[in-house]
C-alpha positions as CSV (number, residue, x, y, z in Angstrom):
1,M,101.7,85.0,116.4
2,S,104.7,83.3,118.0
3,A,106.6,80.5,116.2
4,E,105.6,78.3,119.1
5,D,101.9,79.0,118.5
6,T,102.3,78.5,114.9
7,N,103.9,75.0,115.3
8,S,101.0,74.1,117.7
9,L,98.4,75.0,115.2
10,I,100.3,73.1,112.4
11,E,100.3,70.0,114.6
12,Q,96.5,70.4,115.2
13,R,95.9,70.6,111.6
14,K,97.9,67.6,110.9
15,A,96.0,65.7,113.4
16,K,92.8,66.7,111.6
17,L,94.3,65.5,108.4
18,K,95.0,62.0,109.9
19,A,91.5,61.9,111.4
20,L,90.0,62.6,107.9
21,E,92.1,59.8,106.5
22,A,91.1,57.5,109.1
23,K,87.5,58.1,107.9
24,N,88.4,57.3,104.4
25,V,88.4,61.0,103.5
26,F,91.4,62.0,101.3
27,P,91.5,65.9,101.3
28,F,94.0,66.4,98.4
29,R,91.9,66.0,95.3
30,N,92.7,65.6,91.7
31,K,89.9,67.5,90.3
32,F,86.5,69.2,91.1
33,T,84.4,70.9,88.4
34,P,82.3,73.8,89.5
35,D,79.5,74.9,87.3
36,R,79.9,78.6,88.0
37,T,82.2,81.1,90.0
38,C,81.3,82.4,93.4
39,N,80.5,85.8,92.0
40,D,78.4,84.4,89.2
41,A,76.3,82.5,91.8
42,R,76.0,85.6,94.1
43,S,75.3,88.1,91.4
44,G,73.1,85.9,89.4
45,F,70.9,85.3,92.6
46,E,70.8,89.1,93.4
47,S,69.9,90.1,89.9
48,G,67.1,87.5,89.8
49,A,68.7,85.4,86.9
50,L,69.1,82.6,89.4
51,P,66.0,82.2,91.4
52,E,65.9,80.9,95.0
53,G,66.3,77.1,95.2
54,T,68.5,77.0,92.1
55,K,71.2,74.3,92.4
56,V,74.8,75.5,92.1
57,R,78.2,74.0,92.4
58,V,81.2,76.3,93.3
59,A,84.7,75.8,94.9
60,G,87.2,77.9,96.7
61,R,89.1,78.7,99.9
62,I,87.4,79.1,103.3
63,T,88.2,82.6,104.3
64,A,85.7,82.8,107.5
65,H,83.6,80.5,109.5
66,R,81.0,81.0,112.2
67,E,79.6,78.2,114.4
68,M,76.1,78.5,115.7
69,G,75.7,75.2,117.6
70,K,74.3,72.7,115.3
71,S,74.7,75.0,112.2
72,M,77.8,76.7,110.6
73,F,78.3,79.5,108.2
74,I,81.5,79.6,106.0
75,D,82.7,82.1,103.4
76,V,84.1,80.5,100.3
77,R,86.2,82.7,98.0
78,D,87.6,82.1,94.5
79,Q,89.1,84.6,92.1
80,S,85.9,86.2,91.3
81,G,84.8,86.9,94.9
82,R,83.0,85.4,97.9
83,I,79.8,83.6,98.7
84,Q,78.5,82.4,102.0
85,V,77.7,78.7,102.6
86,Y,75.3,77.4,105.3
87,A,75.5,73.9,106.7
88,Q,73.1,72.2,109.2
89,K,73.9,69.1,111.2
90,N,70.3,67.8,111.0
91,V,70.6,68.0,107.0
92,L,74.0,66.7,106.6
93,G,73.8,63.9,109.2
94,D,76.2,63.0,111.9
95,D,79.0,61.5,109.7
96,Q,79.1,64.4,107.2
97,W,78.7,67.1,109.9
98,N,81.6,65.5,111.9
99,I,83.8,65.8,108.7
100,F,82.5,69.4,108.1
101,T,83.8,70.3,111.6
102,H,87.3,69.2,110.6
103,L,87.6,72.2,108.2
104,D,89.8,75.1,109.0
105,L,90.5,78.6,107.7
106,G,92.5,78.3,104.4
107,D,91.1,74.8,103.3
108,F,89.8,74.5,99.8
109,I,86.3,73.1,99.5
110,G,83.8,72.3,96.7
111,V,80.1,72.7,97.6
112,T,76.9,71.6,95.9
113,G,73.7,73.2,97.2
114,T,70.7,75.5,96.6
115,L,70.6,79.4,96.6
116,F,68.7,81.2,99.3
117,R,68.8,84.4,101.3
118,T,69.4,84.5,105.0
119,K,67.4,86.5,107.5
120,T,70.0,89.3,107.1
121,G,69.5,89.3,103.4
122,E,72.8,87.7,102.6
123,P,72.8,85.5,99.4
124,S,74.0,82.1,100.4
125,I,74.3,78.4,99.4
126,K,72.5,75.9,101.6
127,L,74.2,72.4,101.8
128,G,71.8,69.6,101.4
129,G,68.9,68.7,99.3
130,V,71.2,66.7,97.2
131,E,71.3,62.9,97.6
132,A,74.5,61.3,98.4
133,A,75.7,58.3,96.5
134,P,74.9,55.1,98.4
135,S,78.6,54.0,98.4
136,Q,79.5,57.4,100.0
137,P,77.7,57.7,103.3
138,S,79.8,60.6,104.3
139,G,79.4,62.4,101.1
140,V,83.2,62.7,100.6
141,A,84.6,59.2,101.1
142,V,85.8,58.4,97.7
143,A,89.1,56.9,96.3
144,P,91.8,59.3,96.1
145,T,91.8,59.5,92.3
146,Q,88.2,59.8,91.8
147,S,86.5,63.1,91.2
148,P,83.2,63.4,93.0
149,G,80.3,64.6,90.8
150,D,82.1,63.6,87.6
151,G,80.2,60.1,87.3
152,A,76.6,59.1,87.2
153,S,76.1,59.3,91.0
154,P,74.7,62.4,92.5
155,P,77.5,64.6,93.9
156,P,77.9,64.9,97.7
157,P,77.0,68.4,99.4
158,F,80.7,69.2,99.9
159,T,84.1,67.8,99.0
160,I,87.4,68.8,100.9
161,L,89.7,69.6,98.0
162,A,92.9,70.6,99.7
163,K,93.8,70.9,103.5
164,A,95.8,74.0,104.5
165,L,98.4,72.6,107.1
166,R,99.6,76.1,108.0
167,P,97.3,78.7,109.8
168,P,96.7,82.0,108.0
169,P,98.6,85.2,109.2
170,A,97.2,86.7,112.4
171,K,95.7,89.6,110.4
172,W,93.8,87.3,107.8
173,H,91.6,90.0,106.5
174,G,93.9,93.0,105.4
175,L,97.4,91.6,105.8
176,E,99.5,94.7,106.6
177,D,103.0,93.4,107.4
178,T,104.9,94.7,104.3
179,E,107.8,92.0,104.7
180,I,105.1,89.1,104.6
181,R,103.2,91.0,101.8
182,Y,106.1,91.0,99.3
183,R,108.1,87.8,100.4
184,Q,105.0,85.7,100.5
185,R,102.7,87.4,97.9
186,Y,100.2,84.4,98.0
187,L,99.3,85.4,101.6
188,D,98.9,89.0,100.4
189,L,96.5,87.8,97.5
190,I,94.5,85.7,100.0
191,G,94.2,88.4,102.7
192,N,93.7,91.4,100.6
193,P,91.2,91.2,97.8
194,D,92.2,94.8,96.7
195,V,95.7,93.6,96.0
196,K,94.5,90.7,93.9
197,E,92.3,93.2,91.9
198,V,95.4,95.3,91.2
199,F,97.1,92.3,89.5
200,L,94.0,91.2,87.7
201,K,93.7,94.8,86.3
202,R,97.5,94.7,85.4
203,S,96.8,91.6,83.4
204,A,93.9,93.3,81.6
205,I,96.2,96.3,80.9
206,V,98.8,94.2,79.1
207,H,95.9,92.4,77.2
208,E,94.5,95.8,76.0
209,I,98.1,97.0,75.0
210,R,98.4,94.0,72.9
211,A,94.9,94.6,71.4
212,F,95.7,98.1,70.6
213,F,98.9,97.4,68.6
214,H,97.4,94.4,66.8
215,S,94.4,96.7,65.7
216,R,97.0,99.0,64.1
217,G,98.8,96.4,62.2
218,Y,101.8,96.0,64.4
219,V,103.7,92.7,64.5
220,E,104.6,91.4,68.0
221,V,108.1,90.1,68.1
222,E,110.6,88.4,70.5
223,T,114.2,89.2,70.8
224,P,117.1,87.8,72.9
225,A,117.1,88.4,76.6
226,M,120.8,87.2,76.7
227,Q,123.1,89.5,74.6
228,A,126.7,89.5,73.9
229,I,126.8,93.3,74.2
230,P,124.1,95.0,76.3
231,G,123.0,98.0,74.4
232,G,120.1,100.5,73.9
233,A,120.7,102.3,77.2
234,A,123.2,103.5,79.6
235,A,122.8,101.1,82.5
236,Q,124.8,98.5,84.5
237,P,123.9,94.9,83.3
238,F,123.7,91.6,85.0
239,K,126.4,89.2,83.7
240,T,126.2,85.4,83.1
241,F,128.1,82.7,81.4
242,H,127.1,80.3,78.6
243,N,128.8,77.0,79.3
244,A,128.2,75.4,75.9
245,L,129.5,78.6,73.9
246,G,132.3,79.2,76.4
247,C,131.7,83.0,76.7
248,E,129.9,85.7,78.8
249,F,126.6,87.1,78.1
250,Y,124.5,89.9,79.6
251,L,120.8,90.1,80.5
252,R,119.4,92.8,78.2
253,I,119.1,96.4,79.5
254,A,116.8,97.4,76.5
255,L,115.0,95.9,73.5
256,E,115.9,98.7,71.1
257,L,118.8,97.6,69.0
258,Y,117.3,94.2,67.9
259,H,114.1,96.0,67.0
260,K,116.1,98.4,64.6
261,R,117.6,95.3,63.0
262,L,114.0,94.1,62.2
263,L,113.3,97.6,60.7
264,V,116.2,97.1,58.5
265,G,114.9,93.6,57.7
266,G,111.6,95.0,56.5
267,I,109.2,94.7,59.5
268,D,107.8,98.2,59.3
269,K,105.6,98.2,62.6
270,L,106.6,96.0,65.5
271,F,106.3,95.8,69.3
272,E,107.5,93.6,72.1
273,I,106.5,93.3,75.7
274,G,109.5,91.7,77.6
275,K,111.7,91.8,80.7
276,N,114.7,94.0,81.0
277,F,117.3,93.8,83.7
278,R,119.5,96.5,85.2
279,N,122.1,95.9,88.0
280,E,121.3,99.1,89.9
281,G,119.4,100.4,92.8
282,L,116.0,99.7,94.2
283,S,113.5,102.4,95.0
284,R,109.7,103.0,94.9
285,R,110.1,103.4,91.2
286,H,112.9,101.0,90.3
287,N,113.2,97.2,90.3
288,P,116.2,95.4,88.8
289,E,113.9,93.3,86.8
290,F,111.1,95.2,85.1
291,T,108.7,94.7,82.1
292,M,109.2,97.0,79.1
293,L,107.1,97.8,76.0
294,E,108.9,99.0,73.0
295,A,107.3,99.8,69.6
296,Y,108.6,101.1,66.3
297,Q,106.9,102.5,63.2
298,A,108.9,102.9,60.0
299,F,108.3,106.2,58.1
300,G,107.2,107.9,61.4
301,D,108.9,110.3,63.7
302,Y,108.7,111.4,67.3
303,E,105.3,113.3,66.6
304,T,103.9,110.1,65.1
305,M,104.8,108.3,68.4
306,M,103.5,111.0,70.6
307,E,100.0,110.3,69.0
308,T,100.6,106.6,69.5
309,V,101.4,106.9,73.2
310,Q,98.5,109.3,73.9
311,S,96.0,107.0,72.1
312,L,97.4,103.9,73.6
313,I,97.2,105.1,77.3
314,C,93.8,106.6,76.7
315,H,92.5,103.3,75.1
316,V,93.9,101.2,77.9
317,A,92.4,103.5,80.6
318,Q,89.0,103.5,79.0
319,K,88.8,99.8,78.5
320,V,90.3,98.6,81.9
321,L,89.0,101.5,84.2
322,G,86.2,102.8,82.2
323,T,87.3,106.5,82.7
324,L,90.0,108.9,81.8
325,K,90.0,110.5,85.2
326,I,92.0,108.6,87.8
327,E,92.1,109.6,91.5
328,H,95.0,108.6,93.7
329,D,95.0,108.2,97.4
330,Q,97.6,110.6,98.8
331,T,97.8,109.6,102.3
332,N,101.2,107.9,102.2
333,E,102.7,110.7,100.1
334,R,101.3,113.4,102.4
335,K,102.9,111.6,105.3
336,R,106.2,111.4,103.5
337,A,106.2,115.1,102.7
338,I,105.7,116.1,106.2
339,Q,108.3,113.6,107.4
340,S,110.8,115.1,104.8
341,A,110.1,118.6,106.5
342,I,110.8,117.0,109.9
343,D,114.0,115.3,108.7
344,T,115.2,118.8,107.2
345,L,114.6,120.6,110.5
346,A,116.1,117.7,112.5
347,D,119.4,118.2,110.6
348,L,119.0,122.0,111.2
349,G,118.7,121.3,114.8
350,K,122.0,119.5,115.0
351,R,124.0,122.7,113.7
352,T,125.7,124.9,116.2
353,K,127.2,128.3,116.1
354,E,130.6,126.8,116.6
355,Q,130.2,125.4,113.1
356,A,129.7,128.9,111.6
357,A,132.4,130.2,109.1
358,D,132.2,133.7,110.5
359,A,130.0,136.1,112.6
360,E,127.5,136.6,109.8
361,D,127.1,132.8,109.3
362,A,126.6,132.4,113.1
363,E,123.7,135.0,112.9
364,I,122.0,133.0,110.2
365,I,122.5,129.7,112.2
366,S,120.9,131.4,115.3
367,E,117.9,132.4,113.2
368,L,117.6,128.9,111.8
369,Q,117.6,127.4,115.2
370,Q,114.7,129.5,116.2
371,T,112.8,128.3,113.3
372,F,113.7,124.8,114.3
373,R,112.6,125.2,117.8
374,E,109.2,126.8,116.8
375,V,108.2,124.6,113.9
376,F,109.7,121.0,114.5
377,P,107.4,120.0,117.4
378,Q,104.2,121.2,115.5
379,L,105.1,119.3,112.4
380,E,105.6,116.2,114.5
381,E,102.1,116.8,115.9
382,C,100.8,117.0,112.3
383,L,102.2,113.8,111.5
384,K,100.7,112.0,114.5
385,K,97.2,113.3,113.5
386,F,97.4,111.0,110.3
387,S,97.1,108.0,112.5
388,Q,93.7,109.3,114.0
389,P,90.7,107.6,112.4
390,G,88.6,109.9,110.2
391,C,91.3,112.8,110.3
392,E,90.9,115.6,107.9
393,Q,93.9,115.2,105.7
394,D,93.5,118.4,103.8
395,K,93.3,120.5,107.0
396,I,96.5,118.8,108.4
397,V,98.4,119.3,105.0
398,M,97.4,123.0,105.0
399,E,98.6,123.4,108.7
400,A,102.1,121.8,107.8
401,W,102.2,124.0,104.8
402,Q,101.5,127.2,106.8
403,L,104.1,126.1,109.4
404,L,106.8,125.8,106.7
405,R,105.7,129.0,105.1
406,D,106.2,130.8,108.5
407,G,109.5,128.9,108.9
408,L,110.7,130.1,105.4
409,R,109.9,133.7,106.4
410,G,112.2,133.3,109.4
411,I,115.1,131.9,107.3
412,V,114.6,134.8,104.7
413,N,114.7,137.3,107.5
414,A,117.9,135.6,108.8
415,R,119.3,136.0,105.3
416,V,118.4,139.6,105.1
417,A,119.6,140.5,108.5
418,A,122.9,138.6,108.4
419,T,123.9,139.1,104.9
420,K,125.7,142.4,104.0
421,S,126.3,141.6,100.3
422,A,124.4,139.6,97.7
423,G,127.3,137.2,97.2
424,K,127.5,136.2,100.9
425,V,124.3,134.3,100.7
426,A,125.7,131.7,98.3
427,Q,128.7,131.3,100.5
428,T,126.9,130.8,103.7
429,T,127.3,127.3,105.1
430,Y,123.6,126.6,106.0
431,G,121.4,129.5,104.6
432,L,120.6,128.9,101.1
433,E,120.7,125.1,101.0
434,T,118.3,124.8,104.0
435,F,116.0,127.5,102.5
436,H,115.6,125.6,99.2
437,R,115.1,122.1,100.9
438,I,112.3,123.6,103.0
439,Q,110.8,125.6,100.1
440,Q,110.8,122.3,98.0
441,T,108.9,120.5,100.7
442,Q,106.6,123.4,101.1
443,D,105.8,123.2,97.2
444,W,105.4,119.4,97.6
445,L,102.7,119.9,100.3
446,E,101.0,122.6,98.2
447,R,100.6,119.9,95.3
448,L,99.2,117.4,97.8
449,Y,96.3,119.8,99.0
450,G,92.9,118.6,97.7
451,P,92.2,115.4,95.7
452,K,94.8,114.2,93.2
453,I,93.0,113.4,89.9
454,I,95.1,112.6,86.8
455,D,92.9,113.6,83.9
456,L,94.0,111.8,80.7
457,T,91.4,113.7,78.6
458,P,93.0,115.5,75.7
459,K,92.8,119.3,75.3
460,A,90.5,121.1,73.0
461,D,93.1,120.6,70.0
462,G,93.0,116.8,70.8
463,K,96.4,116.6,72.2
464,W,98.0,116.5,75.8
465,E,100.2,119.4,76.9
466,T,103.5,119.7,75.2
467,R,106.5,121.7,76.5
468,K,110.1,122.1,75.4
469,Y,112.6,120.8,77.8
470,K,114.6,124.2,77.8
471,D,111.4,126.2,78.3
472,L,110.6,124.2,81.4
473,V,114.1,124.4,82.8
474,R,114.1,128.1,82.4
475,A,110.7,128.6,83.8
476,Y,111.8,126.7,87.0
477,T,115.4,128.2,87.4
478,S,116.0,131.4,85.5
479,K,115.7,132.8,82.1
480,D,119.5,132.9,81.8
481,W,120.1,129.3,82.9
482,F,121.6,128.1,79.6
483,E,123.7,131.3,79.3
484,L,125.4,130.7,82.7
485,S,128.9,129.3,83.0
486,P,129.0,125.5,83.8
487,E,130.4,126.3,87.2
488,M,127.6,128.7,88.0
489,R,125.0,126.2,86.7
490,R,126.6,123.5,89.0
491,Q,126.5,125.9,92.0
492,R,122.8,126.9,91.4
493,A,121.7,123.3,91.0
494,H,123.3,122.4,94.2
495,D,121.9,125.4,96.1
496,M,118.4,124.4,94.6
497,G,118.7,121.0,96.2
498,A,119.4,118.9,93.2
499,E,121.8,116.0,93.8
500,I,124.9,116.6,91.8
501,G,127.6,114.1,91.5
502,K,131.3,115.3,91.2
503,E,131.6,113.4,88.0
504,Y,128.5,115.0,86.3
505,E,129.1,116.6,83.0
506,D,127.4,119.9,82.4
507,F,124.3,118.4,80.6
508,E,123.8,116.0,83.4
509,V,123.7,118.8,86.0
510,T,120.6,120.3,84.0
511,G,119.3,116.7,83.7
512,A,119.4,116.4,87.4
513,V,117.5,119.6,88.0
514,F,114.8,118.4,85.5
515,E,114.6,114.9,87.0
516,K,114.6,115.8,90.7
517,L,112.9,119.1,90.8
518,I,110.8,119.7,87.7
519,E,109.5,116.3,86.7
520,P,107.8,115.6,90.1
521,T,105.6,118.6,89.3
522,L,104.3,117.3,86.1
523,I,101.1,115.4,87.4
524,Q,99.0,115.9,84.4
525,P,99.9,114.3,81.0
526,T,102.7,116.4,79.6
527,F,105.0,115.7,76.6
528,V,108.5,117.3,77.2
529,T,110.2,117.7,73.9
530,H,113.6,118.5,72.5
531,L,115.9,117.1,75.1
532,P,119.7,117.8,74.9
533,K,121.5,115.6,72.3
534,E,123.9,114.4,74.9
535,L,121.1,112.6,76.8
536,V,119.7,110.5,73.8
537,P,122.4,109.3,71.6
538,L,120.1,107.1,69.5
539,A,117.8,109.9,68.2
540,K,118.1,112.3,65.4
541,L,119.0,116.0,65.8
542,S,116.4,118.7,65.7
543,P,116.6,120.7,62.6
544,D,115.6,123.9,64.3
545,D,118.0,123.4,67.3
546,P,121.1,121.1,66.6
547,T,121.9,121.2,70.4
548,T,118.7,119.0,70.9
549,V,117.1,115.9,69.5
550,E,113.7,115.0,68.3
551,V,112.7,113.3,71.5
552,F,109.8,113.5,73.9
553,E,109.3,112.2,77.5
554,C,105.8,111.6,78.3
555,C,105.5,112.5,82.1
556,I,102.4,111.7,84.1
557,N,102.0,111.7,87.9
558,G,105.3,113.2,88.4
559,Q,107.5,110.5,86.7
560,E,108.4,109.6,83.2
561,I,106.0,107.1,81.7
562,S,107.3,106.9,78.1
563,P,110.3,108.3,76.0
564,G,109.9,108.4,72.3
565,Y,112.3,109.3,69.4
566,T,112.8,110.0,65.8
567,E,115.3,107.2,65.5
568,Q,118.7,107.8,64.2
569,N,119.2,106.0,60.9
570,D,122.4,107.5,59.7
571,P,125.0,104.8,60.3
572,I,128.0,107.3,60.3
573,A,126.3,109.7,62.8
574,Q,125.1,106.7,64.9
575,R,128.7,105.3,65.1
576,T,130.1,108.7,66.2
577,T,127.6,109.0,69.0
578,L,127.9,105.5,70.3
579,E,131.8,105.7,70.3
580,H,131.4,109.0,72.3
581,Q,129.0,107.1,74.8
582,A,131.4,104.1,75.0
583,G,134.2,106.4,76.0
584,G,136.7,104.8,73.7
585,E,136.0,101.2,74.9
586,Q,135.7,99.4,71.6
587,Q,134.3,96.2,73.3
588,K,131.2,98.2,74.3
589,L,130.3,98.9,70.6
590,D,127.6,96.7,69.0
591,E,129.3,96.4,65.6
592,D,126.5,93.9,64.3
593,F,123.9,96.7,64.9
594,L,126.1,99.3,63.2
595,V,126.6,96.9,60.2
596,A,122.8,96.4,60.0
597,L,122.4,100.2,59.9
598,E,124.8,100.3,57.1
599,H,122.4,98.2,55.0
600,G,119.9,101.0,55.3
601,M,117.2,101.6,57.9
602,P,114.0,103.6,57.0
603,P,113.3,106.7,59.0
604,A,111.1,105.7,62.1
605,G,109.7,106.7,65.3
606,G,110.2,104.6,68.5
607,I,108.8,104.4,72.0
608,G,109.4,102.6,75.2
609,I,106.9,102.3,78.0
610,G,107.7,100.8,81.4
611,I,104.7,98.6,82.0
612,D,105.2,98.8,85.8
613,R,105.2,102.5,86.0
614,L,102.1,102.7,83.7
615,C,100.2,100.2,86.0
616,M,101.3,102.4,89.0
617,M,99.9,105.5,87.4
618,L,96.6,103.8,86.2
619,L,95.9,101.8,89.4
620,G,97.0,104.5,91.9
621,Q,99.9,102.6,93.3
622,E,102.8,104.4,95.0
623,S,105.5,101.6,94.8
624,I,106.6,99.6,91.9
625,R,106.6,96.7,94.3
626,D,102.8,97.0,94.6
627,V,102.4,96.2,90.8
628,I,105.1,93.4,90.6
629,L,103.8,90.1,91.9
630,F,107.2,88.9,93.2
631,P,109.6,92.0,93.5
632,Q,113.3,91.6,94.1
633,L,114.1,91.3,97.9
634,K,117.4,90.4,99.6
635,P,117.4,86.7,100.6
636,K,116.8,86.1,104.3
């Protein structure tokens, strides 16, 4: 809809507002008291609990209207759902009917009428059959501050509660414009009941998290969101200035260090659900402002908290969803996977023999170009098929997978034919890197074949899958991965397609391989344990392997849902690791926290759970923006 059309409709609605006011009808009410929700009225009638002819009083927004000469149907929707309302001119009378015709999509209305079923079987409310007060011939002409129906007089059949001066978006039912959906979430909630249901379930998830911890005797606490030193994680903070105190503060990046102060103070089991802020990038899984749960239990360890995380997530899923098996729609992810293959081949198509380092390299490029010419257009056709109604997605995914498999064979043949020595492959400009990129996309498509069902049901031993970090890395890379030189590890990680920054330390190289290549394959609940000590400076060393710490990462749906630690309570060891993390910058050390530890902190286990990511997994949402009501966006 053009701006000119929108402005014209706004003027029409303002004209209707003036016409109503001229009739002594004031559409912006102070109060209206329904006796039940729209869904209660509808479901009660369908179940027989409310027989035909029962008088009901509901309120909500008009989301549809259908005129049929001297009668009209409108849909009224509140938070619970919708119900149809039927109005007849011969029942309402000329004055009330005239006012009723001034209603628009988006207006709020309160109605009083009787339940009946239309000829098509639709449960509905029939206006009329309720005497209007003698002083209100129109049924709605009352003083601006009076609430119809609250006094002794019988309520009118309908009351306009709020006039919408702006028209709804063009696609009122099923708003699809992503920009509008995120910037004007209220329109998204109006136009997409499924979106509203996601956020209602998110609220239920948070409620059940609190219920779970209260049932186990945990104390809910609140700690400062503004901190003099942002600690508890390695992240870029947001900075602000406190005028009264005359000093800088930071929005917290983690809850952890204040919770450990409370362990020192004798609060043995505690949790907090609060906002964290990190001045970093945005992605499908990252938002600068996010909701975090942290919980700590004195005299426990990382295994204690593994049981806590598993029990918590199963409890929430069963209470909110009624099942431990969660099916995810893979349409968008499947399209992204095929697009990734197309982008890889498009890069390949831009390369020429003139870019080759030598004759052998040129032969490899030639073979790769052949792969590009054969596979690229067919993959594009696969992607187009997704837009066809009723398309067989699994069939398309398998077709794309087979195209990449055949393409890989071509690249392998190119490497074999053009490479005269084993070392040459790693040195070729395009061979190995392209091979791994296509192979990763092929593996991605293979995971997307068939339904995606996340099963939270524990195994026979009552636990989820548990794997050590080093075992997973060796299984994905090579048995000798941790025996390689740092230089060789870096080269192999790069060749495998991991994004390796020049400044990465050796442990970060392996971390990148895990995060980018291994973690996305962990769809079913998996506890990854015993991470390198350099990754988690706030945890205790593993007695059986001092190069690792007693830590787990709970991975579900290809992403980390929750880390958990055996918390470091040795103040001397903690100071050493934090000083190393601070890189010698004394101002980054939280001395007050270290002093607190010196007063003695009991052994403890701790966990953190990103509420947004947990909701993504439980509710089958692909983007973090789809579980945050108002995600961060660049201002227009």
